[in-house]
TITOR-59555 format. One line per 4 residues: number of its first residue (from 1); their letters; for each residue x, y, z of N, C-alpha, C. Coordinates in steps of 0.1 Angstrom, whole numbers, plus 5000, padded with zeros to 4 digits. Example, Ala and Ser with C-alpha at 12.3 -4.5 7.8 and 13.67 -1.06 7.14 Angstrom:
% TITOR-59555
1 = AS = 5132:4943:5078:5123:4955:5078:5132:4967:5078 ~ 5128:4978:5071:5137:4989:5071:5129:5000:5079
***
This chain:
% TITOR-59555
1 = XXXX = 2376:1543:3840:2381:1547:3827:2394:1555:3829 ~ 2404:1548:3834:2416:1555:3838:2423:1563:3826 ~ 2423:1557:3815:2429:1563:3803:2422:1576:3799 ~ 2409:1578:3803:2402:1589:3798:2398:1599:3809
5 = XXXX = 2401:1595:3822:2397:1604:3833:2406:1617:3832 ~ 2399:1628:3835:2406:1641:3834:2416:1641:3846 ~ 2428:1645:3843:2438:1646:3853:2446:1633:3855 ~ 2441:1622:3849:2449:1609:3851:2461:1609:3842
9 = XXXX = 2471:1602:3846:2483:1601:3838:2480:1591:3827 ~ 2483:1594:3814:2480:1585:3803:2493:1581:3796 ~ 2492:1569:3791:2503:1564:3783:2501:1567:3768 ~ 2509:1574:3761:2506:1577:3747:2505:1564:3739
13 = XXXX = 2495:1564:3730:2493:1552:3722:2494:1557:3707 ~ 2496:1548:3698:2496:1551:3684:2483:1556:3679 ~ 2483:1566:3671:2471:1569:3664:2467:1559:3653 ~ 2455:1558:3649:2451:1547:3640:2460:1548:3627
17 = XXXX = 2462:1560:3622:2469:1562:3610:2484:1558:3611 ~ 2489:1557:3624:2503:1553:3627:2505:1538:3628 ~ 2494:1531:3629:2494:1516:3631:2498:1510:3617 ~ 2503:1498:3618:2505:1490:3606:2492:1489:3598
21 = XXXX = 2493:1490:3585:2481:1490:3577:2471:1478:3580 ~ 2477:1466:3581:2469:1454:3583:2463:1453:3597 ~ 2467:1463:3606:2461:1463:3619:2451:1474:3621 ~ 2449:1483:3612:2439:1493:3613:2425:1487:3611
25 = XXXX = 2416:1490:3620:2403:1484:3619:2396:1484:3605 ~ 2396:1496:3598:2389:1497:3586:2396:1488:3575 ~ 2409:1489:3575:2416:1480:3565:2415:1466:3568 ~ 2415:1462:3581:2414:1448:3584:2400:1443:3580
29 = XXXX = 2390:1451:3582:2376:1447:3578:2376:1445:3563 ~ 2382:1454:3556:2381:1453:3541:2388:1440:3536 ~ 2400:1437:3543:2408:1426:3538:2403:1412:3544 ~ 2397:1412:3556:2395:1399:3562:2380:1397:3567
33 = XXXX = 2372:1408:3566:2358:1407:3570:2356:1411:3585 ~ 2344:1413:3588:2341:1418:3602:2344:1408:3613 ~ 2343:1395:3610:2346:1385:3620:2360:1384:3625 ~ 2369:1391:3617:2384:1391:3621:2386:1402:3631
37 = XXXX = 2376:1411:3633:2379:1422:3642:2374:1419:3656 ~ 2380:1425:3666:2375:1424:3680:2364:1434:3682 ~ 2357:1432:3693:2346:1441:3696:2351:1456:3697 ~ 2362:1459:3704:2367:1473:3704:2370:1478:3690
41 = XXXX = 2376:1469:3681:2379:1474:3668:2366:1477:3660 ~ 2356:1469:3661:2343:1472:3654:2337:1485:3659 ~ 2337:1487:3672:2332:1500:3678:2340:1511:3673 ~ 2354:1509:3672:2362:1520:3668:2359:1525:3654
45 = XXXX = 2354:1516:3645:2351:1521:3632:2339:1530:3632 ~ 2330:1528:3642:2318:1537:3644:2323:1550:3650 ~ 2332:1550:3659:2337:1562:3666:2346:1570:3657 ~ 2354:1564:3649:2363:1570:3639:2375:1577:3645
49 = XXXX = 2373:1585:3656:2384:1592:3662:2384:1589:3677 ~ 2395:1591:3683:2396:1590:3698:2398:1604:3704 ~ 2407:1605:3713:2410:1618:3720:2425:1618:3723 ~ 2431:1629:3727:2445:1629:3730:2450:1618:3739
53 = XXXX = 2459:1610:3735:2465:1600:3744:2457:1587:3742 ~ 2446:1586:3735:2439:1574:3733:2432:1574:3719 ~ 2436:1564:3711:2429:1563:3698:2415:1557:3699 ~ 2409:1555:3688:2395:1551:3688:2393:1537:3694
57 = XXXX = 2403:1528:3691:2402:1515:3697:2404:1515:3712 ~ 2412:1524:3717:2414:1526:3732:2401:1531:3738 ~ 2395:1541:3731:2382:1546:3737:2371:1535:3737 ~ 2371:1527:3726:2361:1516:3725:2364:1506:3736
61 = XXXX = 2377:1503:3739:2380:1493:3749:2376:1498:3763 ~ 2378:1511:3765:2374:1517:3778:2359:1517:3780 ~ 2351:1519:3769:2337:1519:3769:2332:1505:3773 ~ 2337:1495:3768:2333:1481:3771:2337:1478:3785
65 = XXXX = 2348:1483:3790:2352:1480:3804:2343:1488:3814 ~ 2339:1500:3810:2330:1508:3819:2317:1501:3820 ~ 2312:1495:3810:2298:1489:3810:2299:1473:3811 ~ 2311:1468:3814:2313:1454:3816:2313:1445:3804
69 = XXXX = 2305:1448:3794:2304:1439:3783:2297:1447:3771 ~ 2297:1440:3759:2290:1446:3748:2275:1447:3751 ~ 2270:1437:3758:2255:1437:3762:2252:1449:3771 ~ 2261:1452:3780:2259:1463:3789:2259:1476:3782
73 = XXXX = 2269:1477:3772:2269:1490:3765:2257:1491:3756 ~ 2252:1480:3751:2240:1481:3742:2227:1486:3750 ~ 2227:1486:3763:2216:1490:3771:2216:1505:3773 ~ 2227:1512:3770:2228:1526:3773:2221:1535:3763
77 = XXXX = 2216:1546:3768:2210:1556:3759:2220:1566:3754 ~ 2215:1574:3744:2224:1584:3738:2229:1593:3749 ~ 2220:1597:3759:2224:1606:3769:2234:1600:3779 ~ 2234:1587:3781:2244:1581:3790:2258:1580:3783
81 = XXXX = 2258:1578:3770:2270:1576:3763:2277:1589:3759 ~ 2269:1599:3755:2275:1611:3750:2283:1619:3760 ~ 2282:1617:3773:2289:1625:3783:2303:1619:3785 ~ 2306:1607:3779:2319:1601:3782:2330:1607:3773
85 = XXXX = 2341:1611:3779:2352:1617:3771:2355:1609:3758 ~ 2356:1617:3747:2359:1610:3734:2347:1606:3727 ~ 2335:1608:3732:2323:1603:3725:2315:1615:3719 ~ 2307:1621:3728:2298:1632:3722:2286:1627:3716
89 = XXXX = 2277:1636:3713:2263:1632:3708:2263:1624:3695 ~ 2271:1629:3685:2270:1623:3672:2275:1608:3673 ~ 2286:1605:3680:2291:1592:3681:2281:1583:3689 ~ 2275:1589:3700:2266:1582:3708:2254:1578:3700
93 = XXXX = 2249:1586:3691:2237:1583:3682:2241:1571:3673 ~ 2253:1572:3667:2258:1561:3658:2258:1548:3666 ~ 2263:1548:3678:2264:1535:3686:2250:1530:3689 ~ 2241:1538:3694:2228:1534:3697:2220:1529:3685
97 = XXXX = 2222:1536:3673:2216:1531:3661:2222:1518:3657 ~ 2235:1515:3658:2241:1503:3654:2235:1491:3662 ~ 2234:1493:3675:2228:1483:3684:2214:1481:3680 ~ 2206:1491:3677:2193:1489:3673:2191:1481:3661
101 = XXXX = 2200:1484:3651:2199:1476:3638:2203:1461:3641 ~ 2212:1459:3650:2216:1445:3653:2204:1437:3659 ~ 2197:1444:3668:2185:1438:3674:2174:1435:3664 ~ 2172:1444:3655:2162:1442:3644:2166:1431:3635
105 = XXXX = 2179:1430:3632:2184:1419:3623:2181:1406:3630 ~ 2184:1405:3642:2182:1392:3650:2167:1388:3650 ~ 2159:1398:3650:2144:1395:3651:2138:1392:3637 ~ 2145:1396:3626:2139:1395:3613:2136:1380:3610
109 = XXXX = 2145:1371:3613:2143:1357:3610:2131:1351:3618 ~ 2131:1355:3631:2120:1350:3640:2106:1355:3635 ~ 2106:1367:3630:2093:1373:3626:2086:1364:3615 ~ 2094:1356:3608:2088:1348:3597:2084:1334:3602
113 = XXXX = 2087:1331:3615:2084:1318:3620:2071:1317:3627 ~ 2066:1305:3630:2054:1303:3638:2058:1305:3653 ~ 2053:1315:3659:2056:1318:3673:2047:1311:3682 ~ 2050:1299:3686:2041:1291:3694:2048:1285:3706
117 = XXXX = 2060:1291:3710:2067:1285:3722:2073:1297:3729 ~ 2074:1296:3742:2081:1306:3750:2095:1308:3747 ~ 2102:1297:3742:2116:1298:3738:2117:1308:3727 ~ 2109:1307:3716:2109:1316:3705:2106:1330:3709
121 = XXXX = 2096:1332:3718:2092:1345:3723:2104:1352:3730 ~ 2111:1344:3738:2122:1349:3745:2133:1353:3735 ~ 2136:1345:3725:2146:1348:3715:2142:1361:3708 ~ 2129:1363:3705:2125:1374:3698:2126:1387:3706
125 = XXXX = 2122:1386:3719:2121:1398:3727:2132:1401:3736 ~ 2140:1392:3740:2149:1393:3752:2160:1404:3749 ~ 2166:1403:3737:2177:1412:3735:2174:1427:3737 ~ 2162:1431:3733:2158:1445:3734:2153:1447:3749
129 = XXXX = 2144:1438:3754:2138:1441:3767:2147:1440:3778 ~ 2158:1433:3777:2168:1433:3788:2176:1446:3789 ~ 2175:1455:3778:2182:1468:3779:2174:1478:3786 ~ 2161:1475:3789:2152:1485:3795:2154:1486:3810
133 = XXXX = 2153:1498:3815:2155:1501:3830:2142:1501:3837 ~ 2131:1501:3829:2117:1501:3835:2109:1489:3829 ~ 2099:1485:3836:2090:1475:3831:2082:1479:3819 ~ 2083:1472:3809:2075:1475:3796:2066:1463:3794
137 = XXXX = 2053:1465:3792:2044:1455:3788:2040:1456:3773 ~ 2042:1445:3766:2040:1445:3752:2031:1434:3748 ~ 2024:1435:3736:2016:1425:3731:2020:1421:3717 ~ 2023:1408:3715:2027:1403:3702:2014:1399:3695
141 = XXXX = 2011:1405:3683:1999:1402:3676:2002:1391:3665 ~ 1994:1381:3665:1996:1370:3656:1984:1367:3647 ~ 1987:1362:3635:1976:1358:3626:1972:1344:3628 ~ 1964:1338:3620:1958:1324:3622:1969:1314:3621
145 = XXXX = 1981:1317:3615:1992:1307:3614:2002:1310:3625 ~ 1998:1319:3635:2007:1323:3646:2020:1330:3640 ~ 2019:1336:3629:2029:1345:3624:2027:1359:3629 ~ 2039:1366:3630:2039:1379:3636:2032:1389:3627
149 = XXXX = 2022:1397:3632:2016:1408:3626:2025:1421:3630 ~ 2026:1423:3642:2034:1433:3648:2035:1432:3663 ~ 2043:1440:3669:2045:1441:3684:2041:1455:3688 ~ 2033:1456:3698:2030:1470:3703:2033:1471:3718
153 = XXXX = 2038:1482:3722:2040:1485:3736:2027:1490:3742 ~ 2023:1484:3753:2010:1487:3759:2012:1497:3771 ~ 2023:1495:3779:2026:1504:3789:2041:1503:3793 ~ 2045:1514:3799:2059:1515:3804:2058:1520:3818
157 = XXXX = 2062:1512:3828:2060:1515:3842:2072:1520:3849 ~ 2073:1517:3861:2084:1521:3870:2095:1510:3869 ~ 2104:1511:3878:2116:1501:3878:2110:1487:3881 ~ 2100:1485:3888:2095:1472:3892:2080:1470:3890
161 = XXXX = 2074:1479:3882:2059:1477:3880:2055:1483:3867 ~ 2047:1476:3859:2041:1481:3847:2026:1481:3850 ~ 2019:1491:3846:2005:1492:3849:1997:1491:3836 ~ 1988:1481:3835:1980:1479:3823:1967:1473:3827
165 = XXXX = 1957:1476:3818:1944:1470:3819:1942:1461:3807 ~ 1934:1450:3809:1932:1441:3798:1926:1448:3786 ~ 1918:1459:3787:1913:1466:3775:1925:1472:3767 ~ 1935:1477:3774:1947:1483:3768:1955:1472:3760
169 = XXXX = 1955:1460:3766:1963:1449:3760:1956:1444:3747 ~ 1943:1443:3748:1936:1437:3736:1931:1447:3726 ~ 1932:1460:3729:1928:1470:3719:1936:1469:3706 ~ 1950:1468:3707:1957:1466:3694:1953:1453:3687
173 = XXXX = 1949:1443:3694:1946:1430:3688:1933:1432:3680 ~ 1923:1439:3686:1910:1442:3679:1912:1450:3667 ~ 1920:1461:3668:1923:1469:3657:1930:1462:3645 ~ 1939:1453:3649:1947:1446:3638:1940:1433:3634
177 = XXXX = 1928:1430:3640:1921:1417:3637:1930:1405:3639 ~ 1938:1406:3650:1947:1395:3653:1939:1382:3658 ~ 1944:1371:3654:1938:1359:3658:1942:1354:3672 ~ 1954:1357:3675:1960:1353:3688:1970:1364:3693
181 = XXXX = 1973:1364:3706:1982:1373:3712:1991:1366:3722 ~ 2003:1371:3724:2012:1367:3735:2016:1380:3742 ~ 2014:1380:3755:2017:1392:3763:2031:1389:3769 ~ 2039:1400:3768:2053:1399:3773:2056:1411:3781
185 = XXXX = 2063:1409:3793:2069:1421:3800:2082:1417:3806 ~ 2090:1427:3810:2103:1424:3815:2104:1427:3830 ~ 2113:1421:3837:2117:1424:3850:2131:1430:3851 ~ 2132:1443:3852:2146:1449:3852:2155:1443:3862
189 = XXXX = 2150:1438:3873:2158:1431:3883:2165:1419:3878 ~ 2160:1413:3867:2167:1401:3862:2160:1389:3866 ~ 2152:1389:3877:2145:1377:3882:2131:1377:3875 ~ 2129:1366:3867:2116:1365:3860:2105:1360:3868
193 = XXXX = 2107:1356:3880:2096:1351:3889:2084:1360:3889 ~ 2072:1355:3887:2060:1364:3886:2056:1368:3900 ~ 2052:1381:3901:2047:1387:3913:2032:1384:3914 ~ 2026:1387:3925:2011:1385:3927:2004:1394:3917
197 = XXXX = 2009:1406:3914:2002:1414:3904:2003:1408:3890 ~ 2014:1401:3887:2015:1394:3874:2005:1383:3873 ~ 2003:1375:3884:1993:1365:3884:1979:1371:3882 ~ 1977:1382:3889:1964:1388:3889:1961:1393:3874
201 = XXXX = 1971:1400:3868:1969:1404:3855:1966:1393:3845 ~ 1973:1382:3847:1971:1371:3838:1957:1365:3839 ~ 1952:1364:3851:1938:1359:3853:1928:1368:3846 ~ 1930:1381:3847:1921:1390:3840:1922:1390:3825
205 = XXXX = 1935:1387:3820:1937:1386:3806:1930:1374:3800 ~ 1930:1363:3808:1923:1351:3804:1908:1353:3802 ~ 1902:1360:3812:1888:1363:3811:1885:1372:3799 ~ 1893:1382:3797:1890:1391:3786:1892:1384:3772
209 = XXXX = 1902:1375:3771:1904:1368:3759:1892:1359:3755 ~ 1887:1353:3765:1875:1344:3763:1863:1352:3758 ~ 1862:1364:3765:1850:1373:3761:1852:1378:3747 ~ 1864:1382:3743:1867:1387:3730:1869:1376:3719
213 = XXXX = 1870:1364:3723:1873:1353:3714:1886:1355:3707 ~ 1896:1359:3714:1910:1361:3709:1919:1351:3717 ~ 1927:1343:3711:1935:1334:3718:1946:1340:3725 ~ 1947:1338:3738:1958:1342:3746:1968:1331:3748
217 = XXXX = 1979:1331:3739:1987:1319:3739:1997:1318:3751 ~ 2001:1329:3756:2010:1329:3767:2012:1343:3773 ~ 2018:1343:3785:2022:1356:3791:2037:1352:3796 ~ 2046:1359:3790:2060:1356:3792:2067:1368:3799
221 = XXXX = 2074:1364:3810:2082:1375:3817:2097:1373:3814 ~ 2103:1384:3809:2117:1383:3805:2126:1387:3817 ~ 2135:1379:3820:2145:1382:3830:2159:1382:3825 ~ 2169:1379:3833:2183:1378:3828:2188:1364:3831
225 = XXXX = 2197:1359:3823:2203:1346:3825:2210:1345:3838 ~ 2208:1334:3845:2215:1332:3858:2216:1317:3860 ~ 2226:1312:3867:2228:1298:3869:2216:1292:3878 ~ 2211:1282:3873:2201:1275:3881:2186:1279:3878
229 = XXXX = 2185:1288:3868:2171:1293:3864:2170:1296:3850 ~ 2158:1296:3844:2156:1300:3831:2156:1315:3831 ~ 2160:1321:3819:2160:1336:3818:2146:1342:3816 ~ 2136:1333:3816:2122:1338:3814:2112:1329:3822
233 = XXXX = 2100:1334:3824:2090:1326:3830:2078:1326:3821 ~ 2072:1315:3818:2061:1313:3809:2049:1308:3817 ~ 2038:1316:3817:2025:1311:3824:2020:1299:3817 ~ 2022:1297:3804:2018:1285:3797:2025:1273:3802
237 = XXXX = 2039:1274:3803:2047:1263:3808:2043:1260:3822 ~ 2039:1270:3830:2036:1268:3844:2022:1262:3846 ~ 2015:1260:3835:2001:1254:3835:1990:1264:3839 ~ 1993:1277:3839:1982:1286:3842:1974:1289:3830
241 = X = 1980:1288:3818:1972:1290:3806:1970:1277:3798
***
């Protein structure tokens, strides 16, 4: 972040109020809609102000550069963002809240669909779970039409391991009178390939589901997109379930 590093030589830039009116982010959004704005311009509206030598758009541009992409920035916590020059706690909270709303909006449509495929599960869960730095195991509770009741986090583990017992996975299903469940967890490494412990957990979940007479539709592992592989692994697609 050369433009914001302490002691670095900066090139003066125009303040937002000094820009042509049709180039100011707020005015541009009012006149042409959000789609007309770049990612830095949209973020600048949330930031409102920059710092000496860098306006809000410059600060937003440097944020995206620091974290490689909008997706990378969306994974950051308030604590990670607030220490960056030109941000602070209030702006960091606004950014994290905006990303949170975006994920919920994306999930709203899927919540009304029949969740009966790993593709839909991935679409529902991936945006949020890829932002996590630790393994999180969650259970999707479904009614008799395979519509979403709710999603509950069962455990939050280390960087490469989540610890859960079948009773912890099925307890929310029993309480909610769920007809079926889908178990989901993430691999922060990005590789969705199942470990031996993932296989072991799935076998134990199958046994518990049969005993409780609750349908275990799938166990999906969320990874990251990469050339030559799917961004998720489905035990159902693999023929285990």
